N, C-alpha and C positions, 0 to 999 in steps of 0.2 A: 437843386434846392429852390424852394419858393422864396422869393424876396417879398417881405411884407409890404414894401413900397409899391410893388407891382399889382397887388390885389386891388381890384376896384371896389369902391365902397358902394353899398346898396343905397340907392336914392329912390325915394318914393315921392311922387308929386303930392302937393298939398291936397288936391281934390281926392286922391285915393285915401289919404289918411283921414280926411273929414268923413268920407263915406264909410270907411271901416269903423270909425268911432260912432257914427250914426247907427249902423247895424248893431254894434255891440250894445249901445244904449237902448235901442228898440227891443233887442232880445232880452235884456235884463228887465226892462219895463214889463214885457209880456209875461215873463216868468213870475215876477213879483206880483203882478196883477192877478194872475191865475191862483197863486198861493193865497193872496189876500181874499179873493172871492171865495175860494173853497173854505177857508177858516171862518170867514164871517157867516157863511151859509151853514156850516156844520156845527159851529160852537156858539152861536148867538142864541139868546133867549127871547129876544123881542124882534119880531119880523119887521116892524115899522122902522126901528132904529137900524136894523141891517139894511133895508132898502135905502133909507136916507143916507147912510154912510157910503154905500156903494155909488149912489147917484152923485154925491158930493165929490167922491174920490175921482170918478171918471170925468165929471164936469170940470174939475180943477186941472186934471192932468191932460185932458184932450187938447186944450189950447197950447199947452207947453210942448206937446208932441208936434202939433201943427207948426209952431214957430221953429222947432228943431228941424223938421222936415224941409220947410222953406229955406232955412239957412244952409242946410247941407246940400240942397239941390241947386242953390244959386252961387255957391262958391266954385 
């Protein structure tokens, strides 16, 4: 019989958890951005507003991703 006290617990280093979280957030951002880009291009009525919205979105989120990347790689 297996004694529950003899089972070793799974331990992951903090660096691994941070990198996994980073990859998950980066993947979610990529999927969300692709959906946003497609919908703004497909369903918008004004091309100037569409272009401005996409520029502002990527200009706002790019620095956040840069900070996230630096944080994930330095831990």
